[in-house]
VEXMAR-431893 format. One line per field, with one value per residue (C-alpha): residue number from 1; x, y negated, z; residue in three letters. Coordinates in nm, 3 decimals. Layout:
BEGIN
n: c(NUM	...)
u: c(X	...)
v: c(Y	...)
w: c(Z	...)
res: c(ALA	...)
% end
This chain:
BEGIN
n: c(1	2	3	4	5	6	7	8	9	10	11	12	13	14	15	16	17	18	19	20	21	22	23	24	25	26	27	28	29	30	31	32	33	34	35	36	37	38	39	40	41	42	43	44	45	46	47	48	49	50	51	52	53	54	55	56	57	58	59	60	61	62	63	64	65	66	67	68	69	70	71	72	73	74	75	76	77	78	79	80	81	82	83	84	85	86	87	88	89	90	91	92	93	94	95	96	97	98	99	100	101	102	103	104	105	106	107	108	109	110	111	112	113	114	115	116	117	118	119	120	121	122	123	124	125	126	127	128	129	130	131	132	133	134	135	136	137	138	139	140	141	142	143	144	145	146	147	148	149	150	151	152	153	154	155	156	157	158	159	160	161	162	163	164	165	166	167	168	169	170	171	172	173	174	175	176	177	178	179	180	181	182	183	184	185	186	187	188	189	190	191	192	193	194	195	196	197	198	199	200	201	202	203	204	205	206	207	208	209	210	211	212	213	214	215	216	217	218	219	220	221	222	223	224	225)
u: c(-0.297	-0.335	-0.568	-0.699	-0.841	-0.881	-1.003	-1.090	-0.978	-1.108	-0.770	-0.503	-0.285	0.043	-0.119	-0.247	0.111	0.328	0.044	0.052	0.392	0.432	0.364	0.365	-0.004	-0.121	-0.053	-0.372	-0.576	-0.430	-0.731	-0.535	-0.204	0.052	0.402	0.653	0.927	1.078	1.422	1.518	1.277	1.269	1.184	0.932	0.839	0.493	0.274	-0.104	-0.393	-0.615	-0.953	-1.113	-1.382	-1.229	-0.893	-0.687	-0.331	-0.089	0.132	0.506	0.733	0.850	0.810	1.130	0.996	1.121	1.127	1.005	0.902	0.771	0.683	0.472	0.305	0.418	0.578	0.611	0.608	0.723	0.618	0.638	0.526	0.479	0.246	0.391	0.261	0.361	-0.055	0.107	0.290	0.215	0.426	0.336	0.408	0.216	0.196	0.059	-0.001	-0.214	-0.376	-0.575	-0.908	-1.264	-1.279	-0.936	-0.688	-0.728	-0.578	-0.521	-0.328	-0.252	-0.085	0.095	-0.018	0.065	-0.048	0.054	-0.046	-0.393	-0.516	-0.406	-0.786	-0.950	-0.813	-1.066	-1.370	-1.312	-1.361	-0.941	-1.125	-1.402	-1.187	-0.977	-1.199	-1.374	-1.041	-0.929	-1.283	-1.176	-0.908	-0.975	-1.234	-1.026	-0.740	-0.964	-1.149	-0.759	-0.678	-0.936	-0.903	-0.529	-0.648	-0.918	-0.624	-0.383	-0.656	-0.699	-0.333	-0.163	-0.104	0.273	0.404	0.334	0.118	-0.120	-0.479	-0.673	-0.862	-1.212	-1.181	-1.402	-1.627	-1.336	-1.154	-0.888	-0.846	-0.971	-0.720	-0.740	-0.892	-0.700	-0.663	-0.897	-0.771	-0.577	-0.868	-0.768	-0.648	-0.888	-0.754	-1.005	-1.123	-1.103	-1.297	-1.463	-1.391	-1.753	-1.874	-1.655	-1.626	-2.022	-1.999	-1.714	-1.959	-2.237	-2.061	-1.936	-2.270	-2.400	-2.111	-2.227	-2.585	-2.454	-2.310	-2.569	-2.857	-2.612	-2.533	-2.878	-3.019	-2.718	-2.829	-3.158	-3.107	-2.881	-3.148)
v: c(-1.779	-1.751	-1.498	-1.492	-1.172	-1.095	-0.794	-0.657	-0.337	-0.227	-0.112	-0.300	-0.475	-0.283	-0.004	-0.137	-0.309	-0.007	0.177	-0.062	-0.062	0.299	0.258	0.622	0.657	0.296	0.371	0.665	0.352	0.148	0.222	0.331	0.329	0.647	0.610	0.773	0.746	0.607	0.466	0.314	0.106	-0.194	0.003	0.202	0.282	0.331	0.376	0.165	0.257	-0.011	-0.037	-0.284	-0.305	-0.205	-0.256	0.027	-0.041	0.174	-0.056	0.115	-0.098	-0.182	-0.308	-0.485	-0.590	-0.937	-1.084	-0.855	-1.079	-0.790	-1.047	-1.264	-0.941	-1.085	-0.942	-1.065	-0.804	-0.822	-0.688	-0.616	-0.370	-0.316	-0.135	0.151	0.103	-0.243	-0.460	-0.660	-0.731	-0.835	-0.998	-1.062	-1.189	-1.032	-1.260	-0.997	-1.125	-0.998	-1.102	-1.006	-1.069	-0.973	-0.630	-0.546	-0.731	-0.964	-0.904	-1.194	-1.134	-1.410	-1.296	-1.565	-1.336	-1.389	-1.148	-1.201	-1.006	-0.822	-0.845	-1.221	-1.293	-1.141	-1.453	-1.680	-1.743	-1.607	-1.276	-1.146	-1.315	-1.107	-0.778	-0.873	-0.916	-0.540	-0.366	-0.568	-0.412	-0.063	-0.028	-0.215	0.114	0.361	0.195	0.232	0.530	0.694	0.503	0.653	0.960	0.980	0.858	1.174	1.342	1.233	1.212	1.612	1.737	1.863	1.637	1.567	1.791	2.039	2.169	2.431	2.314	2.449	2.759	2.941	3.317	3.591	3.760	4.042	3.787	3.730	3.359	3.291	3.163	2.794	2.656	2.585	2.221	2.045	2.054	1.693	1.539	1.549	1.178	0.978	0.859	0.548	0.637	0.422	0.221	0.269	0.038	-0.045	-0.021	-0.290	-0.515	-0.529	-0.624	-0.879	-1.022	-1.019	-1.244	-1.489	-1.520	-1.609	-1.854	-2.011	-2.047	-2.174	-2.477	-2.624	-2.546	-2.762	-3.013	-3.045	-3.098	-3.356	-3.541	-3.568	-3.642	-3.943	-4.026)
w: c(-2.118	-1.713	-1.626	-1.260	-1.005	-0.676	-0.513	-0.107	-0.003	0.308	0.492	0.638	0.453	0.572	0.417	0.065	0.062	0.063	-0.111	-0.417	-0.384	-0.530	-0.864	-0.921	-0.710	-0.848	-1.247	-1.244	-1.141	-1.421	-1.752	-2.014	-1.784	-1.863	-1.588	-1.817	-1.630	-1.363	-1.404	-1.087	-0.798	-0.990	-1.284	-1.515	-1.875	-1.933	-2.233	-2.210	-2.462	-2.492	-2.757	-2.825	-3.069	-3.421	-3.278	-3.094	-2.966	-2.773	-2.616	-2.522	-2.263	-1.935	-1.586	-1.394	-1.046	-1.018	-0.691	-0.354	-0.040	0.230	0.496	0.269	0.072	-0.261	-0.536	-0.883	-1.208	-1.564	-1.851	-2.171	-2.493	-2.836	-3.007	-3.153	-3.466	-3.482	-3.465	-3.212	-2.833	-2.513	-2.291	-1.901	-1.565	-1.298	-0.943	-0.688	-0.289	-0.031	0.275	0.538	0.537	0.740	0.554	0.536	0.288	-0.052	-0.311	-0.525	-0.912	-1.102	-1.547	-1.688	-2.023	-2.415	-2.688	-3.117	-3.373	-3.409	-3.000	-3.010	-3.195	-2.889	-2.655	-2.794	-2.617	-2.289	-2.357	-2.223	-1.895	-1.913	-2.007	-1.757	-1.499	-1.576	-1.611	-1.239	-1.103	-1.233	-1.118	-0.810	-0.702	-0.787	-0.561	-0.305	-0.351	-0.378	-0.016	0.114	-0.010	0.115	0.510	0.526	0.421	0.738	0.973	0.967	0.927	1.260	1.553	1.468	1.776	1.618	1.949	1.838	1.784	2.064	2.012	2.208	2.304	2.093	2.265	2.292	2.512	2.232	2.079	1.722	1.478	1.377	1.139	0.810	0.781	0.497	0.136	0.061	-0.209	-0.533	-0.617	-0.874	-1.176	-1.338	-1.683	-1.979	-2.045	-2.399	-2.688	-2.847	-2.515	-2.361	-2.710	-2.663	-2.294	-2.326	-2.671	-2.407	-2.154	-2.398	-2.513	-2.203	-2.104	-2.388	-2.339	-2.039	-2.179	-2.418	-2.168	-1.884	-2.105	-2.217	-1.806	-1.808	-2.026	-1.979	-1.615	-1.683	-1.868)
res: c(MET	ASP	LEU	HIS	ASN	ASP	PHE	ASP	VAL	ALA	ALA	PRO	VAL	ASP	GLN	VAL	TRP	ALA	TYR	MET	LEU	ASP	VAL	GLU	LYS	ILE	ALA	PRO	CYS	MET	PRO	GLY	ALA	GLU	LEU	THR	GLU	VAL	VAL	ASP	ASP	LYS	ASN	TRP	LYS	GLY	LYS	VAL	THR	VAL	LYS	VAL	GLY	PRO	VAL	SER	MET	ALA	PHE	LEU	GLY	THR	VAL	THR	MET	GLU	GLU	ARG	ASP	ASP	ALA	ALA	LYS	ARG	VAL	VAL	LEU	LYS	ALA	ASP	GLY	ARG	ASP	SER	ARG	GLY	LYS	GLY	ALA	ALA	ASN	ALA	LEU	VAL	THR	ALA	GLN	MET	GLU	PRO	ALA	ALA	ASP	GLY	THR	LYS	VAL	SER	ILE	ASP	THR	ALA	LEU	THR	ILE	THR	GLY	ALA	ALA	ALA	GLN	TYR	ALA	ARG	GLY	GLY	MET	ILE	GLN	ASP	ILE	SER	GLY	ARG	LEU	THR	LYS	GLU	PHE	ALA	ASN	CYS	LEU	GLN	ALA	ASN	MET	GLN	ALA	ALA	GLY	THR	THR	ALA	ALA	ALA	ALA	PRO	ALA	PRO	ASP	GLY	GLY	ALA	ALA	ALA	THR	ALA	PRO	THR	PRO	GLY	GLY	GLN	ALA	ALA	ALA	PRO	ALA	ALA	PRO	ALA	ALA	PRO	GLN	PRO	ALA	ARG	ALA	ALA	LYS	PRO	VAL	GLY	GLY	VAL	ARG	LEU	ALA	LEU	TRP	ALA	PHE	TRP	ARG	SER	VAL	VAL	ARG	PHE	PHE	LYS	LYS	VAL	PHE	GLY	SER	SER	SER	ALA	GLY	GLN	GLY	GLY	THR)
% end
């Protein structure tokens, strides 16, 4: 199954590229994901918990960086996971491409996904595509918030030349103590999407898509008479 998602980030492409390559920073933004081990700079181990309707699975697996092109801002990741209770397995080849956009950076993600076992039933009717789009939106919102927080912290940090901040004298003639730097903003983590809510949302999208096809076909038929 091939999936495509894209989103925009209000930050320069070089900044987004560097941030996206830091797996320890972006892992908390992936709904249900947990980074368990950094093997080296190209291999990681983790856990992804997925719950859609009555099906709940915890995939334990590895992620490997297969390709990295800093000039083109393109990276290819291979992910292999297996449910800890033997309910199924998932394998994905993910290609992420970043390019400048009007408001910052456009991130495009193409995924070649293979699912076996209990979760495979949700591949019917476009449900996986809908869920993928919803989770991508959650990831994008979290990424944007964390990058903005990091930018705010950097702006509040002392100047790199080590110069003391200017202080106004107090009425007694003594210089006031410099203001304390702003506290770093805590990194945001993506909220897990509830299984029942996500399943109902995906089901509703499938119903809407079905009626669009039916009425679209009817309109086309009437137009041809």
